C-alpha positions as CSV (number, residue, x, y, z in Angstrom):
1,X,113.3,82.8,161.5
2,X,114.7,81.7,158.3
3,X,116.9,78.6,157.8
4,X,118.9,78.0,154.7
5,X,121.6,75.7,153.8
6,X,122.9,76.7,150.2
7,X,124.7,73.8,149.1
8,X,123.8,72.8,145.5
9,X,125.0,73.7,142.2
10,X,123.2,76.8,140.6
11,X,120.7,76.1,137.8
12,X,120.7,78.2,134.6
13,X,117.6,80.0,133.4
14,X,117.8,77.5,130.2
15,X,116.4,74.8,132.5
16,X,113.3,76.3,134.0
17,X,111.2,74.2,132.0
18,X,112.7,71.3,133.4
19,X,112.5,72.1,137.1
20,X,110.0,69.6,138.3
21,X,107.9,71.3,141.4
22,X,105.8,69.8,143.7
23,X,103.2,71.5,146.0
24,X,102.1,70.1,149.1
25,X,98.9,71.1,150.8
26,X,96.1,70.1,153.5
27,X,92.9,69.1,153.2
28,X,90.2,71.5,154.3
29,X,87.2,71.5,156.4
30,X,85.0,73.1,153.8
31,X,84.3,70.5,151.1
32,X,82.3,70.5,147.7
33,X,79.7,68.1,149.4
34,X,78.5,68.1,153.0
35,X,76.2,65.0,153.4
36,X,75.1,64.3,156.8
37,X,76.7,60.8,156.6
38,X,80.2,61.6,155.8
39,X,83.2,59.1,156.8
40,X,84.2,59.4,160.2
41,X,87.9,58.1,161.5
42,X,86.1,54.9,162.7
43,X,85.4,54.1,159.2
44,X,89.1,54.5,158.2
45,X,90.0,52.0,160.8
46,X,88.4,49.2,159.2
47,X,89.0,48.2,155.3
48,X,85.8,46.3,154.9
49,X,83.6,48.9,156.7
50,X,85.3,51.8,154.6
51,X,84.6,50.2,151.3
52,X,81.1,49.7,152.3
53,X,80.6,53.1,153.7
54,X,82.4,54.7,150.6
55,X,79.7,52.8,148.3
56,X,76.9,54.7,150.2
57,X,78.5,57.9,149.4
58,X,79.7,57.5,145.8
59,X,77.1,60.1,144.5
60,X,79.2,62.8,146.4
61,X,82.6,61.3,145.0
62,X,85.2,63.7,142.9
63,X,88.9,64.2,142.6
64,X,90.5,65.4,145.8
65,X,91.6,68.7,143.8
66,X,87.9,69.7,143.5
67,X,86.6,68.3,146.9
68,X,88.3,70.8,149.1
69,X,86.9,74.3,148.6
70,X,88.3,76.0,151.8
71,X,90.0,79.4,151.2
72,X,93.6,77.9,151.2
73,X,93.0,75.3,148.5
74,X,91.0,77.5,146.4
75,X,93.8,80.3,146.0
76,X,96.4,77.7,145.9
77,X,95.0,76.0,143.0
78,X,94.7,79.6,141.4
79,X,98.5,79.7,141.8
80,X,98.9,76.4,140.4
81,X,96.9,77.1,137.2
82,X,99.2,80.2,136.8
83,X,102.2,78.0,136.9
84,X,100.9,75.3,134.7
85,X,99.5,78.0,132.0
86,X,103.1,79.2,131.9
87,X,105.3,76.1,132.1
88,X,102.9,73.1,131.1
89,X,100.9,70.9,133.5
90,X,103.3,68.1,133.8
91,X,105.8,70.6,135.5
92,X,103.8,71.2,138.7
93,X,102.3,68.5,140.6
94,X,99.9,68.8,143.7
95,X,99.5,66.4,146.5
96,X,97.3,66.9,149.5
97,X,97.8,65.7,153.0
98,X,94.4,64.3,154.1
99,X,93.7,63.4,157.6
100,X,91.7,60.5,156.7
101,X,93.2,59.4,153.2
102,X,96.9,60.1,154.0
103,X,99.0,62.0,151.4
104,X,97.0,61.8,147.9
105,X,97.4,63.3,144.3
106,X,95.0,65.9,143.4
107,X,93.2,63.3,140.8
108,X,92.4,60.8,143.4
109,X,88.8,60.2,143.7
110,X,87.4,60.5,147.5
111,X,84.3,60.8,149.2
112,X,83.4,63.4,151.8
113,X,84.7,62.9,155.4
114,X,84.9,64.7,158.9
115,X,88.6,63.7,160.0
116,X,91.0,66.6,160.8
117,X,94.4,66.7,162.4
118,X,93.4,70.2,164.0
119,X,91.0,68.6,166.4
120,X,93.7,66.0,167.6
121,X,96.3,66.2,170.4
122,X,99.9,66.0,169.5
123,X,100.3,62.2,170.6
124,X,97.2,61.4,168.6
125,X,98.4,63.4,165.5
126,X,101.8,61.1,165.7
127,X,99.7,57.8,166.0
128,X,97.0,58.5,163.1
129,X,99.5,59.7,160.9
130,X,101.6,56.6,161.5
131,X,98.6,54.5,161.0
132,X,97.9,56.0,157.4
133,X,101.4,56.4,156.6
134,X,102.0,59.8,156.0
135,X,106.0,60.0,156.8
136,X,106.8,57.4,154.3
137,X,104.5,58.5,151.6
138,X,105.7,62.1,152.1
139,X,109.6,60.7,152.1
140,X,108.6,59.0,148.5
141,X,106.6,61.6,147.2
142,X,109.4,64.2,147.0
143,X,111.8,61.9,145.4
144,X,112.6,63.6,141.6
145,X,111.2,67.0,142.4
146,X,113.6,69.9,142.2
147,X,111.6,72.7,143.9
148,X,108.9,71.6,146.7
149,X,106.5,73.9,148.4
150,X,104.9,72.8,151.7
151,X,102.0,74.7,152.9
152,X,100.9,73.2,156.0
153,X,99.6,74.3,159.4
154,X,101.5,73.2,162.6
155,X,99.6,70.2,163.2
156,X,99.7,68.8,159.6
157,X,103.4,69.5,159.6
158,X,103.7,67.3,162.8
159,X,101.9,64.6,160.9
160,X,105.1,64.6,158.7
161,X,107.3,63.6,161.4
162,X,110.3,65.4,159.8
163,X,112.9,64.8,159.1
164,X,113.2,62.8,155.7
165,X,116.1,62.0,153.5
166,X,116.7,64.7,150.9
167,X,119.4,65.5,148.3
168,X,121.4,68.6,148.1
169,X,120.1,69.3,144.5
170,X,116.5,69.7,146.1
171,X,115.1,73.1,147.4
172,X,112.4,72.7,150.0
173,X,110.0,76.0,150.9
174,X,107.7,76.0,153.7
175,X,105.0,78.4,154.4
176,X,103.9,77.9,157.9
177,X,102.9,79.3,161.4
178,X,105.3,80.7,163.8
179,X,104.4,77.6,165.9
180,X,106.0,75.3,163.2
181,X,109.7,76.6,163.7
182,X,110.7,73.5,165.8
183,X,109.0,70.9,163.7
184,X,110.7,71.9,160.3
185,X,114.0,69.8,160.1
186,X,115.3,68.3,156.9
187,X,118.4,66.5,155.4
188,X,120.8,67.8,153.0
189,X,118.2,70.0,151.0
190,X,118.5,73.5,150.7
191,X,115.5,74.8,152.4
192,X,113.5,78.2,153.5
193,X,111.1,78.3,156.2
194,X,108.8,81.3,156.1
195,X,106.4,81.8,159.0
196,X,103.4,83.9,159.4
197,X,100.8,85.3,161.8
198,X,97.7,86.9,162.2
199,X,99.1,90.3,161.5
200,X,100.5,89.0,158.1
201,X,97.2,87.7,157.1
202,X,96.0,91.2,157.6
203,X,98.7,92.8,155.7
204,X,98.0,90.5,152.5
205,X,94.0,91.0,152.9
206,X,93.2,87.5,153.6
207,X,92.1,85.1,156.4
208,X,94.9,83.5,158.2
209,X,93.3,80.0,157.2
210,X,93.6,81.1,153.6
211,X,96.9,83.0,153.8
212,X,99.5,80.2,152.6
213,X,97.2,79.8,149.2
214,X,97.1,83.4,148.7
215,X,101.0,83.7,149.1
216,X,101.7,80.8,146.8
217,X,99.3,82.5,144.4
218,X,101.3,85.8,144.8
219,X,104.3,84.0,144.3
220,X,103.2,82.2,141.1
221,X,102.0,85.5,139.7
222,X,105.3,87.0,140.0
223,X,106.8,83.9,138.2
224,X,104.3,84.2,135.5
225,X,105.6,88.1,134.6
226,X,109.2,86.9,135.5
227,X,109.6,83.3,134.2
228,X,113.6,83.4,135.3
229,X,112.2,83.9,138.8
230,X,111.3,80.2,139.4
231,X,115.3,79.2,139.0
232,X,116.1,82.0,140.9
233,X,114.0,80.7,144.0
234,X,115.3,77.4,143.3
235,X,119.0,78.6,143.4
236,X,118.3,81.0,146.3
237,X,115.1,80.8,148.0
238,X,115.8,83.8,150.4
239,X,114.8,85.9,147.9
240,X,111.2,85.1,148.6
241,X,111.5,87.2,151.8
242,X,111.8,90.5,149.7
243,X,109.5,89.4,147.2
244,X,106.7,89.1,149.7
245,X,107.5,92.0,151.7
246,X,107.4,94.1,148.6
247,X,103.7,93.0,148.0
248,X,101.5,96.0,148.8
249,X,98.3,95.4,150.8
250,X,95.0,95.8,148.8
251,X,92.2,97.0,150.5
252,X,88.9,97.4,148.4
253,X,87.9,101.4,148.5
254,X,84.4,102.9,147.2
255,X,83.5,102.7,143.8
256,X,85.5,99.8,142.8
257,X,88.7,101.9,143.3
258,X,91.9,99.9,145.2
259,X,94.6,101.8,146.9
260,X,98.0,99.9,147.9
261,X,98.6,100.2,151.6
262,X,102.1,99.2,152.6
263,X,102.1,97.8,156.0
264,X,104.9,96.1,158.5
265,X,105.2,92.3,157.8
266,X,106.6,89.8,160.4
267,X,108.7,88.5,157.6
268,X,112.2,89.1,158.9
269,X,110.9,92.1,160.6
270,X,111.3,94.0,157.1
271,X,109.3,97.3,157.4
272,X,108.2,98.4,153.9
273,X,107.5,102.1,153.5
274,X,104.3,103.0,155.1
275,X,101.8,104.6,152.3
276,X,98.9,105.4,154.5
277,X,99.1,103.8,158.0
278,X,100.3,101.0,159.8
279,X,97.1,98.8,159.8
280,X,98.4,96.6,162.7
281,X,97.5,99.5,165.2
282,X,93.8,98.6,164.8
283,X,94.2,94.9,165.4
284,X,96.5,95.5,168.3
285,X,93.6,97.5,170.1
286,X,91.8,95.3,172.5
287,X,88.6,93.8,170.8
288,X,85.5,95.5,171.0
289,X,83.1,94.6,173.9
290,X,80.3,93.9,171.6
291,X,82.1,91.4,169.4
292,X,80.1,88.5,171.0
293,X,77.1,89.7,169.1
294,X,76.4,88.2,165.4
295,X,77.4,90.3,162.3
296,X,75.0,90.6,159.7
297,X,74.9,91.6,156.1
298,X,71.9,93.8,154.8
299,X,71.3,94.3,151.1
300,X,69.5,97.4,149.9
301,X,66.2,96.9,148.1
302,X,66.0,98.7,144.7
303,X,63.4,96.4,143.1
304,X,66.2,94.2,141.9
305,X,64.1,91.4,140.3
306,X,64.2,89.1,137.2
307,X,61.7,87.3,134.9
308,X,61.8,83.7,136.2
309,X,60.6,82.3,132.8
310,X,63.0,84.2,130.6
311,X,63.9,82.3,127.4
312,X,67.8,82.8,126.8
313,X,67.9,81.2,123.7
314,X,65.0,83.2,122.0
315,X,65.8,86.5,124.3
316,X,62.0,86.5,124.8
317,X,60.0,87.3,128.2
318,X,57.8,84.8,129.8
319,X,54.2,85.0,128.0
320,X,51.6,87.2,129.6
321,X,54.4,88.4,132.4
322,X,53.5,91.1,134.6
323,X,56.7,92.4,135.9
324,X,55.5,93.7,139.2
325,X,53.6,90.6,139.9
326,X,55.6,87.8,138.3
327,X,59.4,89.0,138.5
328,X,61.3,87.3,141.4
329,X,63.9,88.3,143.7
330,X,67.3,86.8,144.2
331,X,66.1,85.1,147.9
332,X,63.1,83.5,145.9
333,X,65.7,81.9,143.4
334,X,68.1,80.4,146.1
335,X,66.9,77.8,148.6
336,X,68.5,80.1,151.3
337,X,68.8,84.1,151.0
338,X,72.4,85.1,150.4
339,X,71.9,88.0,152.9
340,X,70.6,88.3,156.5
341,X,68.4,91.1,156.0
342,X,67.0,93.9,153.5
343,X,67.3,97.5,153.9
344,X,64.5,99.5,152.5
345,X,64.9,103.4,152.2
346,X,62.0,105.6,152.2
347,X,62.9,107.6,149.3
348,X,63.1,104.4,147.2
349,X,59.5,103.6,148.2
350,X,58.2,107.1,147.7
351,X,59.8,107.2,144.1
352,X,57.2,104.7,142.8
353,X,53.5,105.7,142.6
354,X,51.2,103.5,145.1
355,X,54.2,101.6,146.3
356,X,53.6,102.4,149.8
357,X,49.9,101.6,149.3
358,X,50.6,98.2,147.9
359,X,53.0,97.6,150.8
360,X,50.1,98.3,153.3
361,X,47.7,96.4,151.1
362,X,49.7,93.2,151.5
363,X,50.2,93.4,155.2
364,X,53.6,95.0,155.5
365,X,56.9,95.2,154.1
366,X,58.0,91.6,154.6
367,X,55.1,90.3,152.5
368,X,56.0,92.9,149.7
369,X,59.6,91.8,149.4
370,X,58.4,88.2,150.1
371,X,61.6,87.9,152.4
372,X,61.7,85.7,155.8
373,X,64.6,87.6,157.4
374,X,64.8,90.8,159.1
375,X,63.9,94.3,157.3
376,X,65.5,97.6,158.3
377,X,64.0,100.9,157.3
378,X,65.9,104.1,156.9
379,X,64.8,107.7,155.3
380,X,67.4,107.3,152.6
381,X,69.2,110.5,153.3
382,X,71.0,110.6,150.0
383,X,67.7,111.4,148.1
384,X,67.4,114.8,150.0
385,X,71.0,115.6,150.5
386,X,70.7,119.1,148.9
387,X,67.7,120.1,150.9
388,X,68.5,122.5,153.9
389,X,66.4,120.1,156.1
390,X,64.9,116.4,155.7
391,X,61.6,116.5,154.5
392,X,60.2,114.3,157.0
393,X,59.2,114.6,160.7
394,X,59.8,112.3,163.4
395,X,56.2,111.2,164.1
396,X,55.7,110.8,160.6
397,X,58.6,108.3,160.3
398,X,57.9,106.4,163.6
399,X,54.3,105.8,162.1
400,X,55.7,104.9,158.7
401,X,58.1,102.1,160.4
402,X,55.3,101.0,162.6
403,X,52.6,100.7,159.7
404,X,54.7,99.1,157.2
405,X,56.1,96.6,159.9
406,X,59.7,97.0,159.7
407,X,61.9,95.2,162.2
408,X,64.3,98.1,162.5
409,X,63.8,101.9,162.0
410,X,66.5,104.3,161.4
411,X,66.1,108.0,162.9
412,X,66.0,110.9,160.4
413,X,69.7,112.0,159.5
414,X,71.3,114.4,157.2
415,X,74.6,113.8,155.4
416,X,77.5,115.6,156.0
417,X,79.6,114.8,153.0
418,X,81.3,116.9,150.1
419,X,80.1,120.7,150.1
420,X,77.8,119.9,153.0
421,X,80.8,119.3,155.2
422,X,82.0,122.6,155.0
423,X,82.2,124.5,158.3
424,X,78.8,126.3,159.1
425,X,76.7,123.8,157.4
426,X,78.1,120.6,159.0
427,X,77.5,122.0,162.4
428,X,73.7,122.3,161.7
429,X,73.3,119.0,160.2
430,X,75.3,117.4,163.1
431,X,73.0,119.1,165.6
432,X,69.7,118.3,163.3
433,X,70.9,114.6,163.2
434,X,71.2,114.4,167.0
435,X,68.1,116.2,167.9
436,X,66.0,114.0,165.6
437,X,67.6,110.9,167.3
438,X,66.9,112.3,170.7
439,X,63.0,113.1,169.5
440,X,62.8,109.4,167.9
441,X,63.9,107.3,170.9
442,X,61.9,109.4,173.4
443,X,58.5,109.3,171.2
444,X,59.4,105.5,170.5
445,X,59.6,104.6,173.9
446,X,56.5,106.8,175.2
447,X,54.3,105.5,172.6
448,X,55.5,101.9,172.6
449,X,56.4,101.2,169.0
450,X,57.2,97.7,168.3
451,X,60.4,97.9,165.8
452,X,63.7,98.5,167.1
453,X,64.9,102.1,167.0
454,X,68.3,102.7,165.4
455,X,70.1,106.2,166.0
456,X,72.2,107.7,163.5
457,X,75.8,109.3,164.0
458,X,76.9,111.6,161.3
459,X,80.2,113.4,161.7
460,X,83.2,115.0,159.7
461,X,86.1,113.6,161.5
462,X,86.6,110.9,164.1
463,X,86.1,113.0,167.2
464,X,82.7,114.2,165.9
465,X,81.4,110.8,165.2
466,X,82.8,109.5,168.7
467,X,81.0,112.2,170.0
468,X,77.6,111.4,168.2
469,X,77.9,107.8,169.4
470,X,78.6,108.6,173.0
471,X,75.5,111.1,172.9
472,X,73.5,108.1,171.3
473,X,74.4,105.6,173.9
474,X,73.5,108.0,176.6
475,X,70.2,108.4,174.9
476,X,69.3,105.0,175.3
477,X,70.2,103.4,171.8
478,X,71.3,99.7,171.6
479,X,71.5,99.9,167.8
480,X,73.7,102.9,166.0
481,X,74.4,103.2,162.5
482,X,77.4,105.1,161.3
483,X,76.3,107.3,158.1
484,X,78.1,109.2,155.6
485,X,81.1,106.8,154.9
486,X,79.8,105.0,151.9
487,X,82.4,106.8,149.8
488,X,85.1,107.1,152.5
489,X,88.4,105.4,152.1
490,X,88.8,102.3,154.3
491,X,91.7,103.5,156.4
492,X,89.5,107.0,157.5
493,X,86.8,104.6,158.4
494,X,88.8,102.4,160.8
495,X,90.3,105.8,162.2
496,X,86.5,106.8,162.9
497,X,85.8,103.3,164.6
498,X,88.9,103.5,166.6
499,X,87.4,106.4,168.4
500,X,83.9,105.3,168.1
501,X,84.4,101.9,169.7
502,X,85.7,103.1,173.0
503,X,81.9,104.3,173.5
504,X,80.2,100.9,172.7
505,X,78.6,98.8,175.5
506,X,78.4,94.9,175.4
507,X,74.9,95.3,174.2
508,X,75.6,98.0,171.4
509,X,75.0,96.9,167.8
510,X,76.8,98.9,165.4
511,X,75.9,99.2,161.6
512,X,77.9,100.8,158.9
513,X,75.5,102.4,155.9
514,X,76.6,101.5,152.4
515,X,80.0,99.8,153.3
516,X,80.6,96.3,152.3
517,X,84.3,95.6,151.8
518,X,85.3,91.7,152.4
519,X,88.8,92.5,152.7
520,X,88.3,95.2,155.5
521,X,85.9,93.1,157.5
522,X,88.6,91.8,160.2
523,X,89.0,95.3,161.1
524,X,85.3,96.2,161.2
525,X,84.8,93.4,163.2
526,X,87.5,93.8,165.7
527,X,86.5,97.4,166.2
528,X,82.8,96.6,167.1
529,X,80.6,96.5,163.7
530,X,78.0,94.1,163.8
531,X,76.1,94.7,160.6
532,X,76.5,96.6,157.1
533,X,74.6,97.2,154.0
534,X,75.9,97.2,150.7
535,X,74.8,96.5,146.9
536,X,78.2,96.6,145.5
537,X,78.5,92.8,144.7
538,X,75.2,93.0,143.0
539,X,75.6,96.1,141.0
540,X,79.1,95.6,140.0
541,X,77.4,92.9,137.6
542,X,76.5,95.8,135.5
543,X,78.5,98.8,136.5
544,X,81.9,97.4,136.5
545,X,83.6,97.2,133.1
546,X,86.2,94.4,134.0
547,X,85.5,92.6,137.1
548,X,81.8,91.7,136.9
549,X,81.6,88.0,137.5
550,X,83.0,87.2,141.0
551,X,84.3,83.8,142.3
552,X,84.9,82.4,145.6
553,X,88.7,82.6,145.3
554,X,88.3,86.4,145.2
555,X,89.1,86.3,141.6
556,X,86.8,88.5,139.2
557,X,86.3,88.0,135.7
558,X,84.9,90.0,132.7
559,X,81.5,89.1,131.5
560,X,81.6,88.6,127.3
561,X,79.7,91.7,125.8
562,X,77.0,90.7,123.3
563,X,74.5,93.7,123.3
564,X,71.1,93.4,121.5
565,X,71.3,94.7,118.0
566,X,67.4,95.3,118.2
567,X,67.4,97.2,121.4
568,X,69.1,100.4,120.2
569,X,72.1,100.8,122.7
570,X,74.3,103.9,122.1
571,X,77.0,101.5,120.5
572,X,74.6,100.0,118.2
573,X,73.0,103.3,117.2
574,X,76.7,104.7,116.5
575,X,77.3,101.7,114.2
576,X,74.0,102.3,112.3
577,X,74.9,106.0,111.9
578,X,78.4,104.9,110.5
579,X,76.9,102.8,107.8
580,X,76.8,99.3,109.0
581,X,73.5,97.5,108.0
582,X,71.3,96.0,110.8
583,X,71.4,92.5,109.5
584,X,75.2,92.2,109.2
585,X,75.3,93.4,112.9
586,X,72.4,90.8,113.9
587,X,74.4,88.0,112.1
588,X,77.6,88.9,114.4
589,X,75.5,89.1,117.3
590,X,74.1,85.7,116.7
591,X,77.2,84.0,115.7
592,X,78.9,85.4,118.9
593,X,76.2,83.9,120.9
594,X,76.3,80.7,119.2
595,X,80.1,80.6,119.6
596,X,80.1,81.1,123.5
597,X,77.5,78.4,124.0
598,X,78.9,75.8,121.7
599,X,82.4,76.3,123.4
600,X,80.7,75.8,126.8
601,X,79.4,72.6,125.3
602,X,83.0,71.4,124.2
603,X,82.2,71.5,120.7
604,X,84.4,74.3,119.3
605,X,88.0,75.5,120.6
606,X,88.5,78.4,122.7
607,X,90.2,80.2,119.6
608,X,87.2,79.5,117.3
609,X,85.0,80.8,119.8
610,X,87.0,83.8,120.7
611,X,87.5,84.6,117.1
612,X,83.5,85.0,116.7
613,X,83.1,87.0,120.1
614,X,85.7,89.5,119.1
615,X,84.3,89.8,115.4
616,X,81.5,91.5,117.0
617,X,83.2,92.9,120.2
618,X,85.8,94.9,118.2
619,X,83.1,97.2,116.5
620,X,81.7,98.3,120.0
621,X,84.4,100.7,120.9
622,X,82.8,104.1,121.8
623,X,84.4,106.7,124.0
624,X,82.3,109.3,125.6
625,X,83.1,111.9,123.1
626,X,81.7,109.5,120.5
627,X,85.1,109.5,118.4
628,X,86.3,106.3,117.6
629,X,90.0,105.9,116.5
630,X,92.0,103.1,115.2
631,X,93.9,103.4,118.3
632,X,91.0,103.1,120.3
633,X,89.5,100.2,118.7
634,X,93.1,98.3,118.8
635,X,93.1,99.1,122.5
636,X,89.9,97.9,123.1
637,X,90.5,94.8,121.1
638,X,93.8,93.8,123.1
639,X,92.0,94.4,126.4
640,X,89.1,92.2,125.4
641,X,90.9,89.6,123.8
642,X,92.9,89.2,127.1
643,X,90.0,89.4,129.6
644,X,87.6,87.2,127.4
645,X,90.5,84.4,127.2
646,X,91.1,84.3,130.8
647,X,87.2,83.9,131.5
648,X,86.8,81.3,128.8
649,X,90.2,79.3,129.6
650,X,88.6,78.6,133.4
651,X,84.9,78.6,132.7
652,X,84.2,79.6,136.1
653,X,80.4,79.3,135.6
654,X,80.9,75.4,135.3
655,X,82.4,75.2,138.7
656,X,80.3,77.3,140.6
657,X,77.7,75.6,142.9
658,X,75.2,78.5,143.1
659,X,71.5,78.3,141.5
660,X,72.0,80.9,139.1
661,X,75.1,79.2,137.4
662,X,73.8,75.7,137.9
663,X,70.3,76.6,136.1
664,X,71.5,79.2,133.6
665,X,75.2,78.3,132.9
666,X,77.1,80.4,130.3
667,X,74.4,83.0,130.1
668,X,75.4,84.1,133.6
669,X,78.9,85.1,131.8
670,X,77.1,87.0,129.0
671,X,76.9,90.8,129.4
672,X,73.4,91.4,127.8
673,X,70.4,92.9,129.2
674,X,68.5,92.6,132.7
675,X,68.0,89.4,132.9
676,X,71.5,88.3,132.4
677,X,73.1,91.0,134.0
678,X,71.2,91.0,137.2
679,X,71.2,87.1,137.5
680,X,75.0,87.7,137.5
681,X,74.5,90.2,140.2
682,X,72.6,87.6,142.3
683,X,75.6,85.1,141.5
684,X,78.0,87.7,142.9
685,X,75.7,88.5,145.8
686,X,76.0,84.6,146.7
687,X,79.7,84.9,146.3
688,X,80.0,87.5,148.7
689,X,77.8,86.3,151.2
690,X,79.7,82.7,151.0
691,X,83.0,84.5,151.7
692,X,81.2,86.7,154.6
693,X,80.2,83.4,156.1
694,X,83.6,82.0,155.6
695,X,85.0,85.0,157.3
696,X,82.7,84.5,160.3
697,X,83.3,80.9,160.3
698,X,87.2,81.4,160.2
699,X,87.0,83.9,162.9
700,X,85.1,81.5,165.5
701,X,87.4,78.7,164.7
702,X,90.5,80.9,165.2
703,X,89.0,82.3,168.4
704,X,87.8,79.2,170.0
705,X,90.1,76.7,168.9
706,X,93.3,77.9,167.0
707,X,94.2,81.2,168.9
708,X,95.9,82.2,172.1
709,X,95.6,85.7,173.3
710,X,98.4,86.9,171.2
711,X,96.8,86.0,168.1
712,X,99.4,83.7,167.2
713,X,98.4,80.1,165.9
714,X,98.5,77.4,168.4
């Protein structure tokens, strides 16, 4: 699979900083701007027409490095930033093969277009690539570079029309698909070809369309930790096989915990040690019979609203504000909701006095949450988990769903988790859940309720879950939910789904309660999951201490903590008890706020801003036992210095296209009170939904255009 011609003289580690590196990547269909009148291939055939059409699109112009927002490009550029931060910007160059503009540098200003090699036949690719001069430009572009990374799909590699002239002192590394093997031919250069398939994409926790960018980022991360690795790769690119094969798979598990699960890779057929399970077995199963059904994301409703008129500079709420009446949901801020539906639990409704009456008075749940999409109701089994039996009866719940005008209503279930999964207890809850489901659908059909019934499956192992699903299908349910798995490791959920999916029919929809793990979606989708709910992206904005500002690339940052002095948080109370003057703390607080805002505007340097932020932040250490030691303070200072520097260097809020970041800017990246933290949660939900949509689009694209029946890229 790998081709190598080691013919050049070895480079010493002292020359690392002089190794000029070029990265060649491709354009992406997803772009920063998406106007309806984008340039077409016909525009590029006529110089005068191209000039006129470009003028009409100037408002959407930007450098090519910013224009492309596909997954490969975003992750690749993260890797480039890592390399530049270590060796200097001048050492690493990026050039992009555009099916419209040809081979272009990342700083070339372009406008949106719709041309792609992926939609062309082989002879069309050769003809068009020759017309825009890709072979000649590529030949000239690589001159003077020591190390060249080429990250291209097979159709873009075909456009290069290899071979080209090279010299023995150059090293080329191609990251490509298996279909590209016969297309990569070079002259005298030392080169390495690493090919990947859909199984490798699963291993690295990334859709295949973004895998090459993800791998470049991984390589860059390793180089940052071991700078000599760059020269080692130059001298012997074969070491990349071991480097990549030794990367663990990261699957997001509940409560923000990650576990590395090693899985076999197709790279050289090397088989790393299996830590939990070989995840290939799930994707190698036949696809579930219901995968033609649309996959949807529901967000739980917990009154997550913000004051739309909040004054961030003065930290004051809107004048005469009535939180119940005036505060708004995320879907009222964005032009399009960042979720397909909302899940409302009865126990949440019941916790607030008169909430149900208010819902009925307004004409139903949709009017209450002011949401145009689908709304699902459940009982909220977590709220009565300790009771011997649920506090509701079937007729009561059926009437509740109907009167409040839910689109979907879930049968009454009883959780089988923790101490309630012990023998003797679990069987009773299992039988009760199925009995409730049978009564639920029977009465639903007999009386003629208008909402869609959903039957819940509970269990304590894959076999009991599968048996429950089988019974629910036999009862007549077309929509089934898997409950009790919100805190279950991903691998165990997959084992459950592996058994469950055998009982699904082409019209069965399958919901996962409380599980929204972006990296696990390919597996869930493959095994028949058609919907899920999760508030994790939202609530991580204030519950996650480190990764609470999310980005489309998958990278998460730590928002800067600047707590209110006058709102008596535990940390502030502790400082006052320790003898700090309130006015001194207030001054540090205001200087920190001013510093991050001035840095955002470009008026002060990063180091100046960081100094002011840390002057306040270093006082805020407060362990759970209340005992602050010099060691704990020093540890916090080191950690937060690194985290805040990483955030400030990138300024991700300036690049984000979501309305929260555009309207509130740097305030979104400040950890301070509900109106900032919850807005950041709205931003995180936007990011999650965009990544979810990208997954769905990628899946459809791969299914319809780029994949044969073996899952290999065509």
